[in-house]
ROLODO-249201 format. One line per field, with one value per atom (N, C-alpha, C): atom name; residue in three letters; residue number from 0; z, y, x. Coordinates in steps of 0.1 Angstrom, whole numbers. Each point is the difference from the previous one (the first is absolute). Layout:
N
atom [CA; ...]
rest [ala; ...]
nr [NUM; ...]
pz [Z; ...]
py [Y; ...]
px [X; ...]
***
This chain:
236
atom [N; CA; C; N; CA; C; N; CA; C; N; CA; C; N; CA; C; N; CA; C; N; CA; C; N; CA; C; N; CA; C; N; CA; C; N; CA; C; N; CA; C; N; CA; C; N; CA; C; N; CA; C; N; CA; C; N; CA; C; N; CA; C; N; CA; C; N; CA; C; N; CA; C; N; CA; C; N; CA; C; N; CA; C; N; CA; C; N; CA; C; N; CA; C; N; CA; C; N; CA; C; N; CA; C; N; CA; C; N; CA; C; N; CA; C; N; CA; C; N; CA; C; N; CA; C; N; CA; C; N; CA; C; N; CA; C; N; CA; C; N; CA; C; N; CA; C; N; CA; C; N; CA; C; N; CA; C; N; CA; C; N; CA; C; N; CA; C; N; CA; C; N; CA; C; N; CA; C; N; CA; C; N; CA; C; N; CA; C; N; CA; C; N; CA; C; N; CA; C; N; CA; C; N; CA; C; N; CA; C; N; CA; C; N; CA; C; N; CA; C; N; CA; C; N; CA; C; N; CA; C; N; CA; C; N; CA; C; N; CA; C; N; CA; C; N; CA; C; N; CA; C; N; CA; C; N; CA; C; N; CA; C; N; CA; C; N; CA; C; N; CA; C; N; CA; C; N; CA; C; N; CA; C; N; CA; C; N; CA; C; N; CA; C; N; CA; C; N; CA; C; N; CA; C; N; CA; C; N; CA; C; N; CA; C; N; CA; C; N; CA; C; N; CA; C; N; CA; C; N; CA; C; N; CA; C; N; CA; C; N; CA; C; N; CA; C; N; CA; C; N; CA; C; N; CA; C; N; CA; C; N; CA; C; N; CA; C; N; CA; C; N; CA; C; N; CA; C; N; CA; C; N; CA; C; N; CA; C; N; CA; C; N; CA; C; N; CA; C; N; CA; C; N; CA; C; N; CA; C; N; CA; C; N; CA; C; N; CA; C; N; CA; C; N; CA; C; N; CA; C; N; CA; C; N; CA; C; N; CA; C; N; CA; C; N; CA; C; N; CA; C; N; CA; C; N; CA; C; N; CA; C; N; CA; C; N; CA; C; N; CA; C; N; CA; C; N; CA; C; N; CA; C; N; CA; C; N; CA; C; N; CA; C; N; CA; C; N; CA; C; N; CA; C; N; CA; C; N; CA; C; N; CA; C; N; CA; C; N; CA; C; N; CA; C; N; CA; C; N; CA; C; N; CA; C; N; CA; C; N; CA; C; N; CA; C; N; CA; C; N; CA; C; N; CA; C; N; CA; C; N; CA; C; N; CA; C; N; CA; C; N; CA; C; N; CA; C; N; CA; C; N; CA; C; N; CA; C; N; CA; C; N; CA; C; N; CA; C; N; CA; C; N; CA; C; N; CA; C; N; CA; C; N; CA; C; N; CA; C; N; CA; C; N; CA; C; N; CA; C; N; CA; C; N; CA; C; N; CA; C; N; CA; C; N; CA; C; N; CA; C; N; CA; C; N; CA; C; N; CA; C; N; CA; C; N; CA; C; N; CA; C; N; CA; C; N; CA; C; N; CA; C; N; CA; C; N; CA; C; N; CA; C; N; CA; C; N; CA; C; N; CA; C; N; CA; C; N; CA; C; N; CA; C; N; CA; C; N; CA; C; N; CA; C; N; CA; C; N; CA; C; N; CA; C; N; CA; C; N; CA; C; N; CA; C; N; CA; C; N; CA; C; N; CA; C; N; CA; C; N; CA; C; N; CA; C; N; CA; C; N; CA; C; N; CA; C; N; CA; C; N; CA; C; N; CA; C; N; CA; C; N; CA; C; N; CA; C; N; CA; C; N; CA; C; N; CA; C; N; CA; C; N; CA; C; N; CA; C; N; CA; C; N; CA; C]
rest [met; met; met; arg; arg; arg; ile; ile; ile; phe; phe; phe; his; his; his; asp; asp; asp; val; val; val; his; his; his; ala; ala; ala; glu; glu; glu; gln; gln; gln; gly; gly; gly; asp; asp; asp; ser; ser; ser; leu; leu; leu; gln; gln; gln; trp; trp; trp; arg; arg; arg; glu; glu; glu; ala; ala; ala; leu; leu; leu; ala; ala; ala; ala; ala; ala; ala; ala; ala; ser; ser; ser; ala; ala; ala; ala; ala; ala; val; val; val; ala; ala; ala; ala; ala; ala; gly; gly; gly; glu; glu; glu; val; val; val; ile; ile; ile; cys; cys; cys; leu; leu; leu; pro; pro; pro; thr; thr; thr; asp; asp; asp; thr; thr; thr; val; val; val; tyr; tyr; tyr; gly; gly; gly; ile; ile; ile; gly; gly; gly; ala; ala; ala; asp; asp; asp; pro; pro; pro; phe; phe; phe; asn; asn; asn; ala; ala; ala; asp; asp; asp; ala; ala; ala; val; val; val; thr; thr; thr; ala; ala; ala; leu; leu; leu; leu; leu; leu; ser; ser; ser; ala; ala; ala; lys; lys; lys; ser; ser; ser; arg; arg; arg; thr; thr; thr; arg; arg; arg; ala; ala; ala; met; met; met; pro; pro; pro; pro; pro; pro; pro; pro; pro; val; val; val; leu; leu; leu; val; val; val; ala; ala; ala; asn; asn; asn; ala; ala; ala; glu; glu; glu; gln; gln; gln; ala; ala; ala; ser; ser; ser; ser; ser; ser; leu; leu; leu; val; val; val; asp; asp; asp; pro; pro; pro; ala; ala; ala; ala; ala; ala; gln; gln; gln; gly; gly; gly; gly; gly; gly; gln; gln; gln; leu; leu; leu; ala; ala; ala; glu; glu; glu; ala; ala; ala; val; val; val; his; his; his; ala; ala; ala; leu; leu; leu; ile; ile; ile; glu; glu; glu; asn; asn; asn; phe; phe; phe; trp; trp; trp; pro; pro; pro; gly; gly; gly; glu; glu; glu; leu; leu; leu; thr; thr; thr; ile; ile; ile; ile; ile; ile; leu; leu; leu; pro; pro; pro; ala; ala; ala; ala; ala; ala; pro; pro; pro; thr; thr; thr; ile; ile; ile; gly; gly; gly; trp; trp; trp; asp; asp; asp; leu; leu; leu; gly; gly; gly; glu; glu; glu; thr; thr; thr; asn; asn; asn; gly; gly; gly; thr; thr; thr; val; val; val; ala; ala; ala; leu; leu; leu; arg; arg; arg; met; met; met; pro; pro; pro; asp; asp; asp; his; his; his; pro; pro; pro; val; val; val; ala; ala; ala; leu; leu; leu; ala; ala; ala; leu; leu; leu; leu; leu; leu; thr; thr; thr; ala; ala; ala; val; val; val; gly; gly; gly; pro; pro; pro; leu; leu; leu; ala; ala; ala; val; val; val; thr; thr; thr; ser; ser; ser; ala; ala; ala; asn; asn; asn; gln; gln; gln; thr; thr; thr; gly; gly; gly; gln; gln; gln; pro; pro; pro; pro; pro; pro; ala; ala; ala; thr; thr; thr; thr; thr; thr; ala; ala; ala; ala; ala; ala; gln; gln; gln; ala; ala; ala; ile; ile; ile; glu; glu; glu; gln; gln; gln; leu; leu; leu; gly; gly; gly; glu; glu; glu; ala; ala; ala; val; val; val; ser; ser; ser; val; val; val; tyr; tyr; tyr; leu; leu; leu; asp; asp; asp; ala; ala; ala; gly; gly; gly; ala; ala; ala; ser; ser; ser; pro; pro; pro; val; val; val; gly; gly; gly; val; val; val; pro; pro; pro; ser; ser; ser; thr; thr; thr; ile; ile; ile; val; val; val; arg; arg; arg; leu; leu; leu; thr; thr; thr; ser; ser; ser; ala; ala; ala; ala; ala; ala; pro; pro; pro; arg; arg; arg; gln; gln; gln; val; val; val; glu; glu; glu; leu; leu; leu; val; val; val; arg; arg; arg; leu; leu; leu; gly; gly; gly; ala; ala; ala; leu; leu; leu; thr; thr; thr; pro; pro; pro; ala; ala; ala; glu; glu; glu; ile; ile; ile; val; val; val; arg; arg; arg; thr; thr; thr; thr; thr; thr; gly; gly; gly; leu; leu; leu; asp; asp; asp; val; val; val; ser; ser; ser; gly; gly; gly; gly; gly; gly; ala; ala; ala; asp; asp; asp; met; met; met; asn; asn; asn; gly; gly; gly; ser; ser; ser; arg; arg; arg; ser; ser; ser]
nr [0; 0; 0; 1; 1; 1; 2; 2; 2; 3; 3; 3; 4; 4; 4; 5; 5; 5; 6; 6; 6; 7; 7; 7; 8; 8; 8; 9; 9; 9; 10; 10; 10; 11; 11; 11; 12; 12; 12; 13; 13; 13; 14; 14; 14; 15; 15; 15; 16; 16; 16; 17; 17; 17; 18; 18; 18; 19; 19; 19; 20; 20; 20; 21; 21; 21; 22; 22; 22; 23; 23; 23; 24; 24; 24; 25; 25; 25; 26; 26; 26; 27; 27; 27; 28; 28; 28; 29; 29; 29; 30; 30; 30; 31; 31; 31; 32; 32; 32; 33; 33; 33; 34; 34; 34; 35; 35; 35; 36; 36; 36; 37; 37; 37; 38; 38; 38; 39; 39; 39; 40; 40; 40; 41; 41; 41; 42; 42; 42; 43; 43; 43; 44; 44; 44; 45; 45; 45; 46; 46; 46; 47; 47; 47; 48; 48; 48; 49; 49; 49; 50; 50; 50; 51; 51; 51; 52; 52; 52; 53; 53; 53; 54; 54; 54; 55; 55; 55; 56; 56; 56; 57; 57; 57; 58; 58; 58; 59; 59; 59; 60; 60; 60; 61; 61; 61; 62; 62; 62; 63; 63; 63; 64; 64; 64; 65; 65; 65; 66; 66; 66; 67; 67; 67; 68; 68; 68; 69; 69; 69; 70; 70; 70; 71; 71; 71; 72; 72; 72; 73; 73; 73; 74; 74; 74; 75; 75; 75; 76; 76; 76; 77; 77; 77; 78; 78; 78; 79; 79; 79; 80; 80; 80; 81; 81; 81; 82; 82; 82; 83; 83; 83; 84; 84; 84; 85; 85; 85; 86; 86; 86; 87; 87; 87; 88; 88; 88; 89; 89; 89; 90; 90; 90; 91; 91; 91; 92; 92; 92; 93; 93; 93; 94; 94; 94; 95; 95; 95; 96; 96; 96; 97; 97; 97; 98; 98; 98; 99; 99; 99; 100; 100; 100; 101; 101; 101; 102; 102; 102; 103; 103; 103; 104; 104; 104; 105; 105; 105; 106; 106; 106; 107; 107; 107; 108; 108; 108; 109; 109; 109; 110; 110; 110; 111; 111; 111; 112; 112; 112; 113; 113; 113; 114; 114; 114; 115; 115; 115; 116; 116; 116; 117; 117; 117; 118; 118; 118; 119; 119; 119; 120; 120; 120; 121; 121; 121; 122; 122; 122; 123; 123; 123; 124; 124; 124; 125; 125; 125; 126; 126; 126; 127; 127; 127; 128; 128; 128; 129; 129; 129; 130; 130; 130; 131; 131; 131; 132; 132; 132; 133; 133; 133; 134; 134; 134; 135; 135; 135; 136; 136; 136; 137; 137; 137; 138; 138; 138; 139; 139; 139; 140; 140; 140; 141; 141; 141; 142; 142; 142; 143; 143; 143; 144; 144; 144; 145; 145; 145; 146; 146; 146; 147; 147; 147; 148; 148; 148; 149; 149; 149; 150; 150; 150; 151; 151; 151; 152; 152; 152; 153; 153; 153; 154; 154; 154; 155; 155; 155; 156; 156; 156; 157; 157; 157; 158; 158; 158; 159; 159; 159; 160; 160; 160; 161; 161; 161; 162; 162; 162; 163; 163; 163; 164; 164; 164; 165; 165; 165; 166; 166; 166; 167; 167; 167; 168; 168; 168; 169; 169; 169; 170; 170; 170; 171; 171; 171; 172; 172; 172; 173; 173; 173; 174; 174; 174; 175; 175; 175; 176; 176; 176; 177; 177; 177; 178; 178; 178; 179; 179; 179; 180; 180; 180; 181; 181; 181; 182; 182; 182; 183; 183; 183; 184; 184; 184; 185; 185; 185; 186; 186; 186; 187; 187; 187; 188; 188; 188; 189; 189; 189; 190; 190; 190; 191; 191; 191; 192; 192; 192; 193; 193; 193; 194; 194; 194; 195; 195; 195; 196; 196; 196; 197; 197; 197; 198; 198; 198; 199; 199; 199; 200; 200; 200; 201; 201; 201; 202; 202; 202; 203; 203; 203; 204; 204; 204; 205; 205; 205; 206; 206; 206; 207; 207; 207; 208; 208; 208; 209; 209; 209; 210; 210; 210; 211; 211; 211; 212; 212; 212; 213; 213; 213; 214; 214; 214; 215; 215; 215; 216; 216; 216; 217; 217; 217; 218; 218; 218; 219; 219; 219; 220; 220; 220; 221; 221; 221; 222; 222; 222; 223; 223; 223; 224; 224; 224; 225; 225; 225; 226; 226; 226; 227; 227; 227; 228; 228; 228; 229; 229; 229; 230; 230; 230; 231; 231; 231; 232; 232; 232; 233; 233; 233; 234; 234; 234; 235; 235; 235]
pz [2828; 5; 10; 12; 12; 4; 3; 6; 13; 10; 11; 4; 0; 2; 15; 1; 15; 9; -5; 9; 10; 13; 10; 10; 2; 9; 14; 3; 13; 3; -9; 5; 9; -1; 8; -2; 8; -2; -6; -9; -5; -12; -2; -10; -14; -5; -12; 0; 9; 0; -1; 10; 0; -14; -6; -13; -13; 1; -9; 3; 12; 1; -3; 3; -3; -15; -6; -14; -9; 7; -6; 4; 12; 3; -7; -2; -8; -15; -6; -12; -3; 10; 1; 1; 7; 2; -11; -9; -12; -11; 2; -12; -7; 4; -7; 1; -7; 1; 9; 7; 9; -2; 3; 1; 15; 4; 12; 1; 10; 2; 6; -2; 8; 0; 8; 4; -14; -9; -13; -10; -6; -11; 3; -8; 2; -7; 5; -4; -3; -10; -2; 6; 7; 7; -2; 2; -1; 8; 3; 7; -7; 5; -6; -1; 8; 0; -10; -7; -10; -14; -8; -13; -8; -1; -8; 3; 14; 5; -3; 1; -7; -14; -7; -16; -3; 11; -2; 3; 9; 5; -12; -6; -9; -14; -1; -13; 4; 11; 3; -5; 1; -5; -13; -6; -12; 2; 12; 2; -3; -4; -2; 12; -1; 11; 2; -10; 1; 11; 3; 11; 12; 7; 13; 11; 7; 10; 10; 9; 13; 9; 12; 10; 12; 4; 11; 14; 11; 13; 12; 7; 13; 10; 0; 10; -4; 8; -3; 0; 8; 3; -13; -6; -13; -11; 0; -9; 2; 13; 1; -3; -1; -5; -15; -6; -14; -5; 8; -5; 4; -8; 2; 13; 8; 12; 0; -9; -4; 1; -5; -2; 14; 11; 12; 10; -4; 10; -3; 7; -3; -5; -8; -4; -9; -7; -7; 8; 11; 8; 8; 3; 8; -9; -13; -9; -2; -2; -1; 13; 11; 12; 1; -5; 2; -11; -11; -9; 5; 5; 5; 12; 9; 13; -3; -10; -5; -8; -9; -12; -1; 10; -1; 13; 0; -12; -9; -12; -9; -14; -6; -16; -4; 5; -3; -5; -11; -3; -1; 7; 0; -8; -10; -7; 7; 4; 7; -7; 5; -6; 8; -8; 4; 5; 9; 8; -11; -2; -10; 0; 11; 0; 1; -5; 1; -7; -10; -6; -8; -6; -8; -13; -9; -13; -4; 4; -4; -12; -8; -14; 1; -8; -1; 11; 11; 12; 0; -6; 1; 15; 8; 11; 12; -2; 10; 2; 10; 4; 6; -8; 5; 11; 10; 12; 5; 4; 7; 9; 10; 11; 1; -8; -3; 14; 1; 9; 0; -2; -2; 9; 8; 9; -5; -13; -7; -6; -6; -7; 12; 11; 10; 7; -1; 7; -8; -13; -10; 0; 0; 0; 14; 10; 13; -2; -6; -1; -9; -13; -10; -1; 4; -2; -12; -2; -12; -14; -6; -13; -11; -12; -11; -5; 1; -4; -11; -9; -10; -1; -4; -2; -8; 3; -3; -15; -9; -15; -11; -12; -11; -1; -6; -2; -9; 4; -8; 2; 9; 6; 12; 5; 14; 10; 12; 10; 7; 2; 7; 15; 1; 16; 5; -6; 4; -2; 6; -6; -14; 0; -13; -12; 1; -12; -2; 11; -2; -7; 5; -7; -15; -3; -15; -8; 5; -6; 0; 9; 3; -1; 3; -1; 6; -9; 6; 1; -3; 5; 13; 6; 15; 6; 11; 6; 12; 8; 10; 3; 0; 2; 13; 6; 15; -2; 0; -3; 15; 3; 12; -3; -11; -1; -8; -3; -8; 8; -8; 6; 7; 13; 7; -9; -3; -8; -14; -7; -14; -9; 5; -9; 3; -10; 4; 8; 6; 8; -7; 9; -4; -1; -9; 1; 0; 9; 2; 0; -4; 2; 8; 8; 9; -4; 2; -3; 11; 1; 8; -4; -13; -5; 4; 1; 4; 10; 11; 12; 3; 0; 3; -12; -12; -12; -4; -1; -2; -17; -5; -15; -4; -3; -3; -13; 0; -12; -6; 8; -4; 11; -6; 10; 1; 13; 2; 11; 8; 11; 10; 2; 9; -7; 4; -8; 4; -9; 6; 11; 0; 11; 13; 1; 12; 4; -10; 6; 5; -8; 5; 14; 0; 14; 11; -2; 13; 3; -11; 4; 0; -9; -1; -12; -5; -12; -12; -8; -15; -10; -7; -11; -13; -11; -13; -9; -11; -13; -9; -9; -11; -1; 11; 2; 3; 1; 2; 16; 3; 15; 8; -8; 7; 4; -1; 5; -8; -15; -8; -2; -1; 0; -13; -11; -13; -7]
py [376; -4; -11; 5; -10; -5; -12; -6; -7; 6; -6; -7; -15; -8; -3; -3; -3; 10; 14; 10; 3; -1; 3; 9; 12; 9; -5; -11; -6; -7; 1; -7; 10; 13; 8; 4; -5; 4; -11; -9; -10; 7; -8; 4; 4; -11; 1; 12; 3; 12; 14; -2; 12; 4; -10; 0; 4; -3; 2; 15; 5; 12; 12; -5; 10; 1; -11; 1; 8; -3; 7; 15; 4; 13; 8; -7; 6; 1; -7; 2; 12; 2; 10; 14; 1; 10; 4; -13; 4; 4; 1; 2; -11; -12; -11; -5; -10; -6; -13; -2; -13; -5; -14; -8; -4; 3; -4; -6; -9; -6; 9; 0; 8; -12; 4; -9; -2; 10; -2; -8; 8; -6; 3; -4; 5; 13; 9; 13; 4; 10; 3; 16; 2; 13; 8; 13; 9; 12; 8; 12; 11; 5; 7; 15; 4; 11; 2; -11; -1; -1; 10; -1; -9; -4; -9; -15; -1; -13; -3; 11; -2; -4; 9; -4; -16; -3; -13; -9; 2; -9; -1; 13; 2; -10; 1; -6; -16; -3; -14; -8; 5; -6; 7; 8; 6; 7; 8; 8; 15; 9; 14; 9; 11; 11; 2; -3; 2; -10; -10; -10; 2; 9; 1; -11; -2; -11; 4; -9; 2; 2; 3; 3; -11; -9; -8; 6; -1; 6; -10; 3; -11; 4; 11; 7; 10; 6; 9; 14; 1; 10; 4; -11; 1; 6; -6; 6; 13; 5; 13; 11; -4; 10; 2; -9; 3; 5; 2; 5; 16; 6; 15; 3; 9; 3; 6; 6; 6; -10; -13; -11; -11; 6; -8; 6; 5; 5; -1; 2; 1; -16; 1; -13; -9; 5; -7; -8; 7; -6; -12; 2; -12; -9; 2; -13; -6; 8; -9; -9; 8; -8; -13; 2; -13; -11; 3; -9; -6; 8; -3; -11; 5; -8; -13; -2; -13; -9; 8; -8; 0; 8; -1; -7; -7; -5; -8; -1; -8; 4; -4; -2; 12; 14; 12; 11; 6; 12; 10; 12; 13; 10; 6; 12; 12; 9; 11; 13; 13; 11; -2; 2; -1; 12; 1; 10; 9; 13; 9; 1; -2; 1; -12; -12; -13; -3; 8; -2; -13; -7; -10; 2; -10; -2; -13; -5; -13; -2; 10; -1; 11; -5; 10; -3; 5; -3; 10; 12; 10; 6; 0; 5; -9; -13; -12; -8; -7; -14; -11; -11; -13; -7; -2; -6; -12; -9; -14; -5; -5; -6; -15; -8; -15; -7; -11; -11; -10; 4; -13; 6; -11; 4; 3; -6; 5; 13; 3; 14; 10; -2; 8; 4; -10; 2; 7; -3; 8; 15; 3; 13; 7; -6; 6; 4; -8; 2; 10; 1; 10; 12; -1; 9; -2; 7; -2; -3; -10; -5; 2; 4; 0; -15; -5; -15; -4; -6; -3; -17; -7; -14; -6; -10; -8; -8; 8; -7; 11; -6; 9; 6; 12; 6; -10; -2; -8; -16; -3; -14; -2; -13; -2; 6; 6; 3; -12; 0; -12; -3; -12; -2; -9; -4; -6; 7; -2; 7; -5; -14; -6; 7; 2; 8; 13; 8; 12; -1; -8; -2; -4; -9; -4; 13; 9; 12; 11; 4; 12; -4; -12; -4; 11; 4; 9; 14; 4; 13; 4; -10; -1; -4; 8; -2; -11; 2; -10; -7; -13; -5; -5; 1; -4; -12; -13; -10; -5; 2; -5; -7; -9; -8; 7; -9; 6; 11; 9; 11; -6; 5; -6; 2; 13; 2; -3; 4; -4; 9; 10; 9; 15; 10; 13; 8; 12; 6; 9; 1; 9; 15; 7; 16; 7; 11; 10; 13; 10; 13; 9; 8; 10; 15; 10; 12; 9; 11; 11; 2; 1; 6; -10; -13; -10; -9; 3; -7; -13; -2; -12; -10; 5; -9; -6; -12; -8; -4; 4; -2; -14; -9; -15; 2; 1; 0; -13; -9; -14; -10; -10; -10; -11; -3; -11; -9; -2; -10; 4; 13; 6; 3; -4; 5; 12; 6; 13; -3; -11; -4; 0; -6; 0; 13; 11; 14; 6; -2; 6; -6; -12; -9; 5; 3; 1; 16; 9; 14; 7; -3; 7; 12; -1; 9; -2; 9; -3; -6; -9; -3; 0; 8; -1; -2; -4; -3; -8; -2; -8; -15; -4; -14; -7; -13; -8; 2; 7; 2; -12; -9; -12; -10; 4; -7; -10; 1; -9; 6; -11; 4; -4; -2; -7; 12]
px [-23; -12; 3; -6; 1; -14; 0; -13; 2; -9; -1; -13; 3; -12; -5; -12; -5; 1; -2; 2; -12; 3; -11; 4; -7; 3; 1; -10; 1; 13; 10; 12; 9; -5; 5; 14; 10; 13; 8; -6; 8; 7; 12; 10; -7; -10; -5; -9; -7; -10; 10; 7; 9; 4; 7; 6; -10; -12; -10; -3; -3; -4; 9; 12; 11; 3; -2; 2; -10; -14; -11; 2; 3; 1; 12; 10; 11; -4; -7; -4; -10; -7; -10; 7; 12; 7; 8; 5; 7; -8; -14; -7; -5; 1; -3; -15; -4; -14; 3; -11; -2; -11; -2; -12; -4; -10; -6; -11; -3; -13; -10; -13; -9; -13; -8; -12; -9; -1; -9; 8; 11; 8; 15; 8; 14; 1; 10; 2; 13; 3; 14; -2; 11; 2; 12; -1; 11; -2; 9; 0; -8; -11; -8; 5; 9; 8; 10; 3; 13; -7; 0; -6; 5; 14; 6; -5; -1; -5; -14; -9; -13; -1; 8; 2; 2; 10; 5; -12; -7; -12; -11; -3; -9; 4; 13; 7; 0; 2; 1; -12; -12; -12; -6; 7; -3; -13; -2; -9; 3; -9; 1; -2; 3; -1; -15; -8; -15; -5; 6; -5; 11; -1; 9; -2; 11; -2; -7; -5; -4; 11; -2; 11; -4; 8; -2; 7; -8; 5; 1; 6; 1; -10; -5; -10; -9; -8; -9; 9; 9; 8; 9; 4; 9; -10; -13; -9; -5; -2; -2; 10; 12; 11; 1; -10; 1; -12; -11; -13; -2; -7; -1; -6; 7; -7; -13; -4; -15; -9; 4; -8; -2; 7; 1; -8; -11; -10; -13; -11; -14; -5; -10; -5; 8; 9; 9; 9; 6; 8; -7; -13; -6; -5; -3; 0; 13; 10; 14; 2; -2; 2; -9; -12; -9; 7; 4; 5; 14; 8; 14; -3; -9; -3; -5; -8; -5; 7; 8; 6; 14; 7; 16; 4; 9; 8; -10; 0; -8; -2; -10; -1; -9; 4; -6; 11; -1; 8; -8; 5; -9; 6; -6; 6; -5; 9; -2; 8; -3; 8; 14; 9; 14; 6; 8; 7; 6; -3; 4; 18; 5; 14; 6; -4; 3; 15; 2; 13; 3; -9; 1; -6; 3; -7; -2; -11; -6; -6; 0; -8; -12; -11; -12; -11; 4; -7; -12; 1; -11; -3; 13; 1; -7; 2; -6; 11; -3; 9; -9; 2; -6; 8; -6; 7; -7; 10; -5; 10; -6; 10; -3; 9; -2; 0; -7; 0; 8; 14; 7; 16; 4; 12; 11; 3; 13; -1; -10; -3; 0; -7; 1; 12; 7; 15; 7; 1; 7; -6; -11; -6; 5; 0; 6; 13; 7; 17; 2; -5; 3; -11; -12; -10; -9; -8; -10; 8; -8; 6; -11; 4; -8; -2; -11; 0; -11; 3; -11; 2; -11; -1; 12; 5; 12; -2; -3; -4; 2; 2; 0; -14; 0; -14; -8; -13; -9; 1; 10; 1; -5; -4; -5; 11; -5; 9; 7; 11; 8; -6; -3; -4; 13; 10; 10; 15; 9; 13; 5; -3; 4; -7; -12; -7; 4; 4; 6; 14; 6; 15; -1; -10; -3; -4; -7; -4; 9; 8; 9; 13; 5; 14; 10; 9; 11; -3; -14; -5; -1; 0; -1; 13; 5; 14; -1; -11; -3; -13; -1; -15; 0; -10; -3; -11; 5; -12; -4; -12; -6; -11; -1; -11; -13; -10; -11; -7; -6; -7; -12; -4; -9; -16; -1; -11; -2; 11; 1; -8; -6; -10; 6; 1; 4; -8; 4; -8; -11; -10; -10; 3; -2; 5; -13; 1; -13; 7; -8; 4; -9; 6; -9; 6; -11; 4; -9; 6; -7; -14; -1; -13; -12; 4; -11; 7; 2; 8; -7; -12; -5; -4; 2; 0; 14; -1; 13; -3; 10; 1; 8; -7; 6; 8; 14; 8; 5; 2; 4; -7; -7; -6; 11; 3; 10; -4; 9; -3; -13; -1; -9; -12; -11; -13; -5; -9; -6; -12; -5; -8; 6; 14; 6; 3; 2; 3; -12; -12; -12; -5; 1; -4; 8; 12; 10; 0; 0; 2; -12; -11; -12; 3; 12; 1; -7; -1; -7; 11; -2; 8; -5; 8; -6; 10; -1; 11; -5; 9; -3; 2; 4; 3; -11; -1; -10; -4; -12; -1; -5; -2; -5; 11; 14; 11; 7; -5; 10; 14; 10; 13; 6; -9; 4; 7]
***
């Protein structure tokens, strides 16, 4: 286990930043699990195209395949390569564009139909992929370097998500090869998760209420939001 403290992408070519990025990239390439900061909470990540790495990721937090991890991306282009081409046109594409334009990078995870030839196994996804572009310079730099990562919150299942590297280390320990410590998470609340389908392209299904409220989505995009979470914006 290696821990890199005070990691900041703004350090550019500093030796500390280069060593941290190289260690995390090498761990991902080796099929290992890493811990990275994001704008919402700390996450643990692995190569989504490596089945053993995904298994290690789920095992690290005692999670089953019934709860597949989302995928973090560095930009909309990376996201597009993972989505079913049939879902990238018409009203569905317009709705997705509105969400990405207003809330990426940021606190919104979007579930979409996955590309049928994607060649990975994240668990019981039912042919979908949950995508987010985080608003954190360290996470974005890493995602630019290694490509999309399967990432789930850095905690044992049933425990509060870690908002500091120290909390992640306490919960996950040696199950993670490399920890990138960039200080406390700026938001400190998990992302909001929504689902879109071709059957109802302007209907946003609220899957999990997080940092972004349904009211913000409606007000900004004009899309309809429905779901079982508290639509008034409670995050309890």
